[in-house]
Backbone bond lengths (Angstrom), bond angles and torsions (degrees), N, CA, C in turn:
res aa  C-N    CA-C-N  psi(-1)  N-CA   C-N-CA  omega(-1)  CA-C   N-CA-C  phi
1 M - - - 1.432 - - 1.521 103.93 -
2 R 1.352 120.23 140.60 1.365 126.12 174.88 1.417 113.24 -124.60
3 H 1.302 121.68 155.26 1.469 127.81 170.12 1.481 108.77 -126.04
4 L 1.391 116.85 163.76 1.513 122.32 172.32 1.461 107.74 -119.42
5 M 1.297 116.22 105.85 1.499 125.26 176.22 1.526 109.03 -97.53
6 S 1.394 115.28 -41.04 1.486 119.51 -170.38 1.569 102.62 -143.62
7 P 1.298 112.51 153.91 1.415 114.17 175.45 1.551 118.15 -64.23
8 L 1.321 110.56 -10.03 1.551 114.81 178.02 1.499 109.26 -89.12
9 D 1.439 117.45 1.93 1.475 116.86 170.20 1.454 111.98 -69.36
10 L 1.293 116.98 -13.05 1.524 122.12 179.99 1.547 108.28 -110.09
11 S 1.284 118.15 130.09 1.507 118.46 175.31 1.498 106.57 -73.03
12 V 1.393 115.02 170.31 1.462 121.09 -173.21 1.556 103.91 -64.26
13 E 1.291 119.20 -40.11 1.523 123.12 179.57 1.491 109.33 -65.49
14 E 1.290 120.67 -41.91 1.482 120.59 177.64 1.579 108.34 -71.23
15 L 1.156 119.92 -33.89 1.424 120.74 174.85 1.491 115.73 -62.01
16 D 1.366 113.05 -48.07 1.421 118.99 176.74 1.493 111.26 -62.81
17 K 1.285 120.46 -31.33 1.451 124.67 -179.08 1.523 106.55 -69.89
18 L 1.379 119.31 -46.59 1.426 125.59 178.10 1.475 110.74 -60.95
19 L 1.265 123.46 -44.31 1.459 122.34 175.70 1.505 116.73 -66.92
20 D 1.379 114.71 -29.13 1.419 119.94 174.03 1.579 108.22 -66.79
21 L 1.309 117.44 -41.18 1.363 123.08 -178.60 1.520 111.54 -65.02
22 A 1.344 115.98 -39.22 1.464 122.59 177.16 1.507 109.23 -63.27
23 N 1.339 115.70 -44.91 1.539 115.83 175.59 1.485 114.03 -62.74
24 D 1.278 116.90 -30.36 1.449 116.66 174.10 1.407 116.47 -74.50
25 I 1.377 116.75 -30.84 1.462 122.74 172.70 1.608 109.73 -63.55
26 E 1.315 114.45 -42.43 1.420 125.29 -179.54 1.559 109.80 -59.59
27 A 1.440 113.51 -42.06 1.495 114.48 -176.97 1.496 112.51 -84.50
28 N 1.306 116.06 -25.96 1.561 119.57 -172.45 1.554 109.95 -130.98
29 P 1.273 118.48 58.93 1.495 122.00 -178.66 1.490 115.11 -50.74
30 A 1.327 119.62 -40.24 1.369 126.85 -172.53 1.551 110.10 -65.66
31 K 1.270 116.05 -32.98 1.443 126.11 179.71 1.540 114.04 -57.29
32 Y 1.356 115.40 -28.19 1.519 124.99 -172.39 1.438 108.30 -111.91
33 A 1.379 123.04 1.22 1.450 122.21 -171.46 1.536 114.11 -62.39
34 H 1.349 119.91 -20.10 1.430 117.21 -176.39 1.599 108.18 -124.48
35 A 1.260 113.97 18.25 1.514 117.18 -175.38 1.558 118.84 -60.99
36 C 1.425 106.93 -27.96 1.513 114.57 -177.80 1.549 115.28 -116.00
37 E 1.369 113.21 25.08 1.448 117.02 177.30 1.493 111.25 -53.63
38 G 1.334 116.32 136.43 1.508 115.72 -179.19 1.525 115.01 83.24
39 K 1.357 118.60 -9.89 1.443 119.73 176.12 1.525 114.19 -98.87
40 K 1.364 115.27 149.81 1.485 117.63 -176.91 1.544 111.01 -122.25
41 L 1.282 120.97 134.12 1.359 124.71 175.51 1.636 109.23 -108.02
42 A 1.309 111.58 129.99 1.498 118.78 -179.08 1.653 105.83 -102.04
43 T 1.257 118.59 125.97 1.370 121.50 174.38 1.597 109.58 -108.21
44 L 1.488 113.85 113.07 1.379 120.95 -173.92 1.463 105.72 -106.74
45 F 1.290 120.54 93.44 1.425 121.90 -176.99 1.634 111.50 -114.11
46 Y 1.430 109.85 106.46 1.386 119.51 -178.31 1.599 109.71 -83.90
47 E 1.338 117.19 -2.00 1.389 122.13 -172.20 1.475 107.99 -140.05
48 P 1.390 124.05 144.96 1.464 122.50 -178.80 1.364 114.63 -59.12
49 S 1.367 116.25 146.61 1.439 127.11 -177.44 1.540 111.85 -160.56
50 T 1.270 120.60 141.67 1.452 123.17 170.71 1.467 110.19 -114.32
51 R 1.301 121.63 -60.80 1.467 127.45 -178.70 1.497 116.84 -64.57
52 T 1.346 114.73 -48.89 1.447 120.47 -175.74 1.446 110.05 -64.48
53 R 1.370 119.46 -51.40 1.522 124.17 -176.24 1.539 106.34 -65.94
54 L 1.335 120.73 -51.93 1.531 120.41 -175.02 1.306 111.78 -66.12
55 S 1.382 121.96 -33.94 1.553 122.87 -173.51 1.514 104.51 -74.03
56 H 1.410 122.27 -33.35 1.443 118.53 174.93 1.533 111.99 -68.80
57 E 1.324 116.17 -36.53 1.396 119.93 -177.86 1.632 109.52 -71.89
58 A 1.341 114.82 -41.33 1.440 118.45 173.82 1.484 111.60 -60.96
59 A 1.264 119.62 -39.31 1.439 123.83 -177.32 1.562 111.36 -62.39
60 M 1.447 114.73 -40.67 1.382 118.39 -176.16 1.574 109.28 -76.97
61 L 1.294 114.56 -34.87 1.480 119.43 174.99 1.503 108.45 -64.17
62 N 1.213 121.11 -44.97 1.492 123.49 -173.59 1.580 108.17 -66.43
63 L 1.294 116.01 -19.44 1.431 125.13 178.95 1.503 115.95 -88.31
64 G 1.337 111.03 -6.54 1.485 119.96 -178.39 1.509 114.03 90.05
65 G 1.290 120.69 7.45 1.452 126.67 179.79 1.523 111.65 -91.36
66 S 1.352 114.05 -177.70 1.371 115.91 179.49 1.532 110.36 -123.73
67 I 1.353 120.44 174.63 1.439 121.59 -173.89 1.530 109.88 -136.47
68 M 1.376 116.34 158.79 1.453 119.24 176.87 1.605 100.98 -158.60
69 G 1.253 119.92 165.00 1.470 122.70 174.47 1.484 113.63 148.20
70 F 1.335 115.71 -164.82 1.508 123.06 179.04 1.515 107.01 -137.69
71 S 1.329 111.98 154.57 1.523 119.19 -173.68 1.468 114.94 -108.92
72 S 1.422 117.76 4.60 1.494 121.97 178.08 1.426 107.67 -160.64
73 A 1.317 119.33 152.06 1.467 117.49 174.91 1.499 114.43 -61.26
74 D 1.349 117.71 -29.63 1.465 120.11 -179.05 1.506 114.08 -63.31
75 S 1.331 114.23 -23.43 1.478 116.88 -179.95 1.453 111.92 -98.16
76 S 1.329 118.90 20.94 1.477 122.14 179.98 1.552 110.56 -134.65
77 S 1.244 121.36 172.18 1.437 123.96 -175.73 1.526 109.76 -71.24
78 A 1.418 116.54 -5.96 1.458 116.34 172.83 1.621 108.76 -59.06
79 A 1.308 116.99 -29.96 1.456 122.03 -179.20 1.558 109.07 -61.19
80 K 1.315 115.44 -26.78 1.485 122.56 -175.31 1.616 105.86 -92.25
81 G 1.252 119.65 -7.32 1.412 121.38 -177.81 1.482 118.43 104.61
82 E 1.435 114.90 8.94 1.428 115.17 -173.99 1.569 108.09 -71.10
83 S 1.283 114.37 147.07 1.523 122.33 -179.38 1.487 110.55 -80.87
84 V 1.333 112.53 155.73 1.526 117.71 174.80 1.602 111.52 -55.19
85 S 1.356 109.60 -46.23 1.495 116.64 -178.97 1.452 113.86 -52.30
86 D 1.422 114.54 -45.88 1.503 122.08 -178.48 1.537 110.01 -67.92
87 T 1.381 114.02 -41.70 1.536 118.65 -176.87 1.588 106.29 -61.32
88 I 1.321 115.60 -45.22 1.546 114.63 -175.66 1.419 109.88 -71.50
89 R 1.236 121.66 -33.45 1.495 121.36 179.41 1.564 110.18 -61.49
90 T 1.400 111.43 -39.66 1.427 117.18 174.83 1.481 117.56 -69.41
91 I 1.281 122.34 -42.15 1.366 132.64 178.74 1.595 108.58 -64.82
92 S 1.244 116.74 -34.40 1.552 120.82 177.65 1.521 110.38 -61.65
93 C 1.312 115.75 -19.36 1.534 119.32 -178.82 1.530 111.05 -86.56
94 Y 1.396 114.66 -16.34 1.462 122.88 -178.39 1.451 116.59 -98.85
95 A 1.411 114.85 -40.36 1.498 118.83 -160.88 1.555 102.68 -122.75
96 D 1.405 112.54 172.07 1.320 127.36 175.87 1.547 117.01 -98.32
97 I 1.355 111.67 -21.65 1.540 117.57 -177.67 1.493 102.42 -164.88
98 C 1.350 114.32 154.12 1.516 115.73 177.26 1.451 112.23 -139.49
99 A 1.336 119.39 161.76 1.377 127.07 178.49 1.597 104.43 -126.61
100 M 1.393 113.39 124.35 1.390 114.56 -174.27 1.564 111.25 -123.24
101 R 1.348 118.76 133.45 1.489 122.76 172.87 1.567 102.14 -118.23
102 H 1.314 109.82 141.53 1.484 114.21 -175.15 1.629 104.13 -150.23
103 P 1.335 119.59 139.35 1.402 121.37 173.11 1.534 117.09 -69.21
104 K 1.311 115.55 -20.88 1.433 122.13 179.24 1.641 110.35 -89.34
105 E 1.364 114.62 126.28 1.455 121.19 177.98 1.576 107.07 -63.50
106 G 1.334 112.05 131.57 1.545 114.87 177.66 1.544 113.42 93.95
107 A 1.237 120.91 -11.79 1.459 125.08 -179.72 1.491 114.07 -54.68
108 P 1.355 116.93 -49.85 1.476 123.37 176.40 1.554 113.03 -63.91
109 M 1.389 115.37 -30.10 1.477 117.23 171.11 1.536 114.34 -64.69
110 V 1.355 113.20 -42.43 1.539 119.04 175.96 1.457 107.21 -60.58
111 A 1.346 121.83 -38.46 1.451 126.69 -175.81 1.570 109.43 -63.15
112 C 1.392 114.13 -51.57 1.400 119.06 -171.56 1.555 108.96 -65.84
113 R 1.332 122.88 -25.39 1.396 127.08 175.66 1.492 117.75 -70.18
114 H 1.384 111.76 -16.46 1.486 117.53 -178.03 1.553 109.02 -116.19
115 S 1.307 117.67 -2.50 1.493 121.48 -168.52 1.622 110.81 -94.22
116 T 1.299 113.53 143.75 1.423 120.32 170.40 1.602 115.67 -96.07
117 I 1.365 112.90 1.32 1.452 120.81 -179.32 1.532 104.84 -124.84
118 P 1.351 115.42 156.61 1.481 121.43 171.79 1.547 113.52 -57.14
119 V 1.277 114.55 133.43 1.473 124.12 179.01 1.535 110.37 -111.15
120 I 1.311 118.92 135.71 1.431 122.69 179.96 1.517 104.85 -116.11
121 N 1.302 118.30 118.78 1.480 121.23 175.43 1.596 107.34 -68.92
122 A 1.288 120.88 111.73 1.432 124.05 178.90 1.625 112.70 -98.46
123 G 1.325 111.80 23.66 1.512 119.66 -179.40 1.559 110.99 117.30
124 D 1.262 112.83 122.56 1.471 118.49 179.83 1.507 110.03 -129.57
125 G 1.413 118.70 103.19 1.435 123.35 -175.05 1.535 115.60 51.14
126 G 1.296 117.66 -129.90 1.360 121.76 173.82 1.521 118.03 -99.17
127 H 1.384 112.47 16.91 1.407 118.81 -167.62 1.530 112.35 -92.83
128 Q 1.240 123.63 -70.97 1.408 125.69 -172.92 1.514 113.12 -134.37
129 H 1.335 119.82 151.68 1.459 125.19 171.31 1.510 108.80 -147.71
130 P 1.359 111.90 72.96 1.525 118.21 -169.76 1.591 113.89 -63.18
131 T 1.358 119.73 -32.53 1.439 114.97 -178.43 1.479 111.02 -78.51
132 Q 1.320 121.32 -24.61 1.355 123.70 169.47 1.589 114.47 -66.30
133 T 1.334 112.09 -36.17 1.462 117.95 168.90 1.429 115.74 -63.90
134 L 1.273 120.90 -42.11 1.419 126.26 173.90 1.582 112.63 -55.73
135 T 1.370 110.89 -43.66 1.405 120.60 179.54 1.508 109.25 -63.82
136 D 1.434 114.46 -46.44 1.500 120.83 178.79 1.556 110.45 -58.25
137 L 1.372 117.61 -43.89 1.444 119.74 -176.51 1.522 114.42 -66.82
138 L 1.400 114.75 -39.65 1.413 123.59 177.67 1.578 106.87 -61.79
139 T 1.397 116.40 -46.63 1.430 120.13 179.55 1.495 115.88 -60.62
140 I 1.351 114.17 -43.30 1.485 118.45 179.74 1.525 110.98 -65.82
141 R 1.392 114.42 -45.58 1.466 116.48 -177.12 1.493 112.54 -64.05
142 S 1.426 116.35 -35.32 1.503 121.00 -176.33 1.556 107.98 -73.78
143 L 1.306 116.36 -33.71 1.522 116.74 179.43 1.431 116.12 -87.70
144 K 1.332 121.11 -33.32 1.492 125.03 -174.69 1.561 109.02 -105.32
145 G 1.371 119.78 -18.86 1.423 119.34 176.07 1.485 110.24 85.25
146 R 1.300 119.68 8.97 1.465 120.44 -175.70 1.503 109.11 -168.56
147 L 1.327 116.24 162.94 1.429 125.68 172.54 1.549 114.43 -123.95
148 D 1.380 115.29 18.91 1.428 125.96 175.71 1.504 107.71 -122.48
149 N 1.335 113.28 172.33 1.542 121.13 169.22 1.566 107.38 54.33
150 L 1.330 120.40 52.23 1.447 121.65 -177.93 1.538 108.48 -133.79
151 T 1.379 112.76 143.35 1.446 122.28 164.69 1.534 113.22 -104.13
152 I 1.288 114.84 117.13 1.496 117.73 -168.13 1.535 106.66 -117.48
153 G 1.284 115.45 123.67 1.445 121.76 171.22 1.578 113.63 -88.39
154 L 1.296 117.22 122.74 1.534 119.54 176.76 1.564 107.66 -109.89
155 C 1.306 115.72 115.99 1.414 119.03 -167.26 1.560 112.94 -123.86
156 G 1.365 115.26 132.03 1.511 120.34 173.20 1.449 107.61 118.41
157 D 1.412 117.73 -124.36 1.450 122.19 -166.69 1.578 102.45 -92.45
158 L 1.294 117.03 92.99 1.443 118.80 176.26 1.438 112.73 -93.09
159 K 1.347 119.51 -3.32 1.449 121.52 179.82 1.526 110.29 -82.89
160 F 1.348 117.45 -45.58 1.480 121.72 -173.80 1.522 107.93 -107.04
161 G 1.262 119.68 -1.70 1.571 118.35 -172.29 1.504 110.34 -78.89
162 R 1.400 114.18 99.57 1.400 117.66 179.05 1.617 113.27 -60.93
163 T 1.315 117.08 -31.35 1.467 120.04 173.09 1.438 116.69 -60.58
164 V 1.295 114.27 -35.65 1.484 116.90 177.67 1.474 111.11 -73.40
165 H 1.345 114.72 -41.47 1.496 118.05 -177.71 1.571 110.92 -61.74
166 S 1.343 114.47 -40.91 1.483 116.78 -177.40 1.558 111.85 -70.99
167 L 1.438 115.09 -36.33 1.352 121.84 -179.47 1.565 112.82 -62.44
168 I 1.366 112.09 -40.08 1.438 116.57 179.31 1.578 113.60 -68.36
169 H 1.311 111.34 -38.05 1.446 116.05 174.67 1.452 114.84 -59.39
170 A 1.330 117.74 -36.00 1.417 125.36 -175.60 1.548 110.54 -79.86
171 L 1.312 117.58 -46.09 1.466 119.99 -177.49 1.474 119.63 -73.21
172 V 1.351 119.08 -20.43 1.393 120.32 178.74 1.576 113.81 -69.09
173 R 1.282 113.78 -4.53 1.470 121.18 -179.26 1.538 107.99 -87.43
174 Y 1.278 119.30 -9.01 1.505 121.53 -176.73 1.600 105.58 -106.39
175 P 1.411 113.34 148.50 1.441 117.52 -179.01 1.508 115.44 -71.22
176 N 1.347 116.90 147.73 1.456 126.84 171.06 1.572 109.57 61.77
177 I 1.257 112.17 42.76 1.592 115.68 171.64 1.468 108.85 -97.73
178 Q 1.338 117.92 140.48 1.398 120.93 175.70 1.500 109.59 -141.22
179 F 1.248 122.52 147.29 1.454 126.86 -176.24 1.583 110.10 -116.80
180 V 1.399 114.94 146.51 1.341 122.42 164.00 1.574 108.29 -116.83
181 L 1.334 116.91 114.31 1.520 121.72 -172.74 1.511 104.93 -93.20
182 I 1.281 115.48 114.00 1.504 121.02 -177.47 1.570 108.06 -111.06
183 S 1.379 117.75 108.63 1.413 115.08 -178.16 1.619 103.44 -161.46
184 P 1.372 115.98 164.84 1.351 119.81 169.88 1.484 111.59 -75.22
185 E 1.298 124.54 166.04 1.420 123.10 -178.06 1.493 115.55 -58.09
186 E 1.362 117.31 -34.12 1.398 120.94 -171.61 1.559 110.69 -79.86
187 L 1.428 116.81 -15.12 1.474 120.33 176.86 1.511 115.07 -117.62
188 R 1.345 111.89 30.82 1.427 119.38 171.96 1.431 119.29 -57.25
189 L 1.356 118.52 147.11 1.646 117.77 177.49 1.576 102.94 -55.69
190 P 1.315 114.31 140.07 1.492 121.99 174.13 1.530 111.43 -55.67
191 S 1.325 110.93 143.34 1.532 117.20 -177.19 1.513 111.46 -61.51
192 Y 1.373 117.69 -27.84 1.457 118.33 -175.28 1.467 108.19 -74.66
193 I 1.377 124.68 -27.06 1.491 122.90 172.66 1.453 111.48 -79.38
194 R 1.360 121.02 -34.62 1.438 123.92 176.47 1.629 108.83 -62.13
195 N 1.306 109.39 -50.77 1.532 112.68 178.28 1.465 117.32 -73.22
196 D 1.258 118.64 -48.52 1.512 121.74 -163.57 1.606 105.44 -91.23
197 V 1.263 122.31 -12.83 1.423 124.12 176.03 1.487 116.12 -114.47
198 L 1.296 113.57 -65.60 1.549 116.26 178.37 1.442 113.48 -63.00
199 D 1.354 120.18 -55.19 1.446 121.52 -175.45 1.567 113.10 -64.84
200 K 1.401 112.59 -40.85 1.373 117.92 179.62 1.500 118.29 -60.43
201 H 1.381 114.47 -29.05 1.400 122.58 -177.81 1.610 108.39 -102.40
202 N 1.309 115.52 7.37 1.486 120.61 178.86 1.573 110.91 54.79
203 I 1.297 114.51 44.67 1.435 120.23 178.80 1.469 112.54 -90.35
204 P 1.269 124.53 122.19 1.426 127.63 -176.15 1.486 108.91 -68.15
205 Y 1.391 118.36 134.15 1.473 123.70 176.79 1.443 106.72 -153.81
206 K 1.325 112.79 154.06 1.479 119.78 169.75 1.552 108.02 -135.48
207 E 1.275 116.39 151.36 1.495 124.59 179.21 1.568 110.37 -108.70
208 V 1.306 113.01 124.26 1.503 119.49 177.53 1.481 109.89 -129.69
209 V 1.314 118.24 153.85 1.463 122.25 174.99 1.519 114.58 -94.21
210 R 1.352 116.58 -38.34 1.432 121.50 178.42 1.497 114.50 -80.75
211 L 1.321 123.60 127.76 1.503 121.76 174.19 1.483 110.54 -65.96
212 E 1.334 119.32 -37.35 1.410 122.99 -179.74 1.595 112.83 -52.76
213 D 1.277 113.58 -38.71 1.533 119.72 -176.95 1.532 112.40 -69.33
214 A 1.257 115.93 -9.90 1.565 122.71 -174.85 1.553 110.67 -106.10
215 M 1.296 117.01 -36.24 1.474 122.75 -160.90 1.576 114.03 -53.17
216 S 1.328 120.16 -36.42 1.435 122.46 -174.76 1.530 113.08 -73.47
217 T 1.437 115.49 -17.31 1.422 118.40 -173.67 1.565 114.21 -93.11
218 L 1.308 118.21 -11.00 1.512 124.64 -159.57 1.495 110.14 -92.09
219 D 1.344 111.91 141.56 1.448 119.22 165.60 1.493 108.38 -91.46
220 L 1.253 120.71 -31.21 1.501 124.54 177.77 1.629 107.44 -138.79
221 L 1.280 112.13 145.25 1.443 116.95 167.22 1.490 113.77 -117.41
222 Y 1.234 121.13 124.86 1.500 121.44 -176.00 1.548 106.13 -115.12
223 M 1.311 111.88 103.20 1.418 124.36 179.56 1.390 115.99 -82.81
224 T 1.361 126.29 137.01 1.443 125.45 174.83 1.563 109.96 -129.48
225 R 1.302 117.02 164.31 1.372 122.34 -178.10 1.623 106.12 -93.14
226 V 1.346 116.89 156.42 1.439 121.69 169.18 1.582 104.52 -80.33
227 Q 1.338 116.49 118.46 1.481 121.11 -172.04 1.487 114.74 -86.00
228 K 1.288 116.69 104.23 1.454 122.32 179.75 1.510 113.06 -51.45
229 E 1.360 117.43 -40.34 1.453 122.42 -176.99 1.370 115.57 -64.33
230 R 1.478 119.45 -19.37 1.441 121.02 -177.72 1.540 113.53 -92.33
231 F 1.392 114.42 -6.70 1.406 120.09 -179.74 1.475 115.38 -84.84
232 F 1.384 117.93 147.53 1.508 117.79 -176.18 1.479 104.17 -93.35
233 N 1.343 124.47 -18.60 1.484 119.57 178.64 1.519 106.91 -141.15
234 E 1.317 112.64 155.59 1.509 124.43 -172.72 1.588 104.83 -69.63
235 E 1.397 117.38 -35.63 1.455 117.57 -173.02 1.469 111.15 -64.09
236 D 1.332 115.34 -42.29 1.442 118.20 -174.31 1.609 109.10 -68.01
237 Y 1.323 114.57 -35.79 1.485 121.03 176.27 1.483 111.17 -57.97
238 V 1.301 114.23 -55.69 1.490 123.31 -174.35 1.533 108.95 -57.80
239 R 1.339 118.30 -38.48 1.438 123.01 -179.95 1.543 112.86 -69.43
240 M 1.246 115.45 -26.85 1.534 121.14 -172.79 1.550 109.93 -99.92
241 K 1.319 121.88 -28.20 1.478 119.18 -162.67 1.529 116.39 -67.17
242 D 1.300 113.44 -17.51 1.597 113.90 -177.94 1.507 112.07 -115.54
243 F 1.359 113.95 18.34 1.376 123.19 -176.35 1.553 111.00 -58.90
244 Y 1.410 118.88 -39.27 1.460 117.96 179.24 1.620 102.62 -128.98
245 I 1.359 111.30 136.01 1.450 121.72 172.19 1.451 106.51 -137.37
246 L 1.325 117.19 112.93 1.511 124.57 177.94 1.466 106.45 -77.42
247 D 1.332 118.75 119.25 1.417 122.37 179.29 1.618 109.45 -131.69
248 K 1.296 118.99 -178.94 1.477 126.68 179.55 1.452 109.04 -55.19
249 K 1.353 119.32 -45.69 1.461 117.94 -177.68 1.605 113.74 -61.44
250 K 1.201 114.62 -37.16 1.506 119.50 -178.95 1.438 106.90 -76.69
251 M 1.389 124.85 -37.77 1.425 125.15 176.93 1.508 114.82 -63.53
252 A 1.306 111.72 -22.98 1.575 118.30 -177.26 1.498 108.17 -66.99
253 L 1.335 117.18 -23.93 1.414 125.14 179.52 1.402 116.09 -77.84
254 A 1.292 118.05 -16.05 1.453 127.70 -169.67 1.644 109.58 -87.86
255 R 1.370 110.82 160.01 1.533 116.97 178.07 1.631 103.21 -71.03
256 E 1.411 109.16 162.34 1.446 112.57 178.86 1.538 112.70 -76.08
257 D 1.332 118.49 -13.27 1.502 121.78 178.17 1.552 110.03 -110.80
258 M 1.260 117.07 22.55 1.480 116.87 175.52 1.552 109.50 -95.16
259 F 1.280 117.16 124.77 1.563 124.28 -177.29 1.477 107.08 -97.12
260 V 1.342 110.91 150.97 1.412 119.66 176.53 1.576 108.72 -115.09
261 L 1.341 111.23 123.34 1.499 119.86 -179.32 1.524 105.60 -110.80
262 H 1.392 113.82 159.47 1.453 118.18 175.36 1.617 101.62 -163.99
263 P 1.372 116.04 129.92 1.482 119.82 179.88 1.446 114.19 -67.42
264 L 1.378 121.02 -15.60 1.432 126.81 178.54 1.577 104.96 63.52
265 P 1.292 118.31 155.51 1.526 126.20 -5.60 1.457 114.18 -70.60
266 R 1.431 108.63 147.24 1.515 113.34 171.84 1.586 110.27 -94.29
267 V 1.251 113.93 156.81 1.526 117.49 173.55 1.525 104.55 -108.78
268 N 1.328 116.38 -77.49 1.514 114.82 177.64 1.516 107.08 -148.47
269 E 1.372 117.79 26.13 1.454 121.05 -179.03 1.538 109.87 -81.14
270 I 1.307 115.75 -14.64 1.517 119.00 174.65 1.521 105.07 -126.42
271 S 1.316 119.54 117.28 1.442 123.87 179.27 1.578 104.78 -65.47
272 V 1.417 113.13 144.54 1.399 118.48 -177.70 1.581 109.27 -67.96
273 E 1.216 118.03 -15.60 1.481 122.13 178.20 1.525 109.60 -63.77
274 I 1.324 117.44 -24.48 1.492 121.76 -175.94 1.616 109.32 -77.43
275 D 1.379 117.76 -24.12 1.432 123.74 -175.84 1.583 110.39 -49.74
276 K 1.336 115.08 -37.37 1.505 117.49 -178.75 1.395 113.63 -79.73
277 D 1.311 123.34 -12.47 1.435 124.31 178.93 1.526 112.86 -72.76
278 P 1.343 116.24 127.48 1.495 119.75 -173.21 1.577 111.83 -58.51
279 R 1.243 117.99 -13.11 1.476 120.53 179.32 1.585 110.54 -85.26
280 A 1.289 118.21 -13.71 1.373 120.97 178.43 1.476 112.67 -75.78
281 A 1.369 114.51 108.22 1.486 116.91 -170.46 1.580 111.29 -120.35
282 Y 1.290 117.66 22.76 1.413 119.09 179.76 1.569 115.97 -75.16
283 F 1.334 115.00 -24.72 1.520 112.40 176.57 1.607 112.80 -88.18
284 K 1.407 111.47 -23.26 1.422 112.73 166.91 1.539 112.75 -68.57
285 Q 1.365 118.96 -29.83 1.356 124.72 173.93 1.456 111.85 -61.28
286 V 1.335 122.31 -36.35 1.463 124.22 174.68 1.500 112.53 -59.72
287 Q 1.344 113.43 -42.86 1.526 115.00 -177.85 1.547 109.63 -70.88
288 Y 1.301 115.16 -40.68 1.500 113.91 176.62 1.432 114.50 -58.51
289 G 1.396 119.38 -29.62 1.321 124.84 169.64 1.458 125.81 -51.43
290 V 1.314 111.42 -34.40 1.472 122.07 174.66 1.528 110.19 -73.81
291 Y 1.366 119.04 -40.99 1.416 121.34 -179.01 1.422 108.75 -66.50
292 V 1.354 123.84 -45.72 1.432 124.86 -173.66 1.534 110.49 -70.17
293 R 1.292 118.61 -31.24 1.451 122.15 177.86 1.570 110.09 -71.74
294 M 1.347 112.39 -39.92 1.501 114.15 171.91 1.552 111.98 -56.28
295 A 1.327 115.14 -45.47 1.467 117.46 179.79 1.447 116.25 -65.20
296 L 1.524 114.37 -32.81 1.411 119.33 176.26 1.528 113.19 -70.86
297 I 1.353 117.55 -36.53 1.524 119.51 172.78 1.395 111.26 -58.03
298 L 1.365 118.27 -51.03 1.488 118.91 -177.17 1.548 113.67 -64.59
299 T 1.312 114.06 -29.19 1.522 117.31 -178.43 1.554 107.14 -75.63
300 L 1.290 121.37 -44.88 1.439 125.27 -179.21 1.481 112.46 -66.01
301 L 1.373 114.55 -35.49 1.486 118.09 176.42 1.529 115.28 -83.10
302 D 1.390 113.02 -6.36 1.518 120.73 179.25 1.524 107.54 61.72
303 I 1.290 117.78 44.31 1.441 122.33 175.27 1.519 109.52 -104.43
304 H 1.410 115.35 123.46 1.434 118.67 -179.33 1.554 112.57 -112.52
305 V 1.212 118.66 138.05 1.432 124.37 -176.17 1.540 107.83 -116.42
306 D 1.339 114.46 121.31 1.463 118.90 -174.78 1.634 105.04 -74.43
């Protein structure tokens, strides 16, 4: 039995195989429509979510399985003080696989140590978000045709952004990757990721404050929102939330083949006028998220479709 806590739980070879499976699901959905008949997915979401929870549920339904779960801690026995370990022991009696989102870093790891079913980390605090990373990798490979030889701009909340942290961990395993880290001083990438991931792997990167200074050099721009829920006070959030807004004027500085990604939800960091730009790929990204989660469920349940 396997779990997915981090994108590094999959080797590069396993990752390529998973993305190939997702592409085949995209091309041949009917072939997989009954692959998980009789199987149940539990979604244990202690933190609000739209895309991550519903895409896991859509993935299982598309595979012919069924779903159960809760969408907030208040609607579960966590509100009564039940521990994560007791919850997962209980859920293991009901379901065949589960996806867990939790505001505390490491909570899904605690769950997998007490679980008798595969556990998918659907986001834990500001730590990891591996299924979003799988989505991002499938999107990048589908749009650019490769996962190597890329210059990627990461913009916004790089301090608390778990999607950014997971993506960096995954991409440093591919050759000729370099990053442009675009953030205000207060939201810079944590030093442990700069030192232990980028420096350790000799990954070229530069840090800039102005988005305009980076646009012309990028193959991909990965925008993130400033996350209100990660701030300790309202004043700091209000000061940071509008630091970056991607608009037509900034997009005019970019290459014609530079795509814009965003894990969503967006607040106002991407102007709606960008939605019609053919380089805006964030809603395609949402659809790729369903395909890659279908592939992940099949992989963790060890279900093979001829």
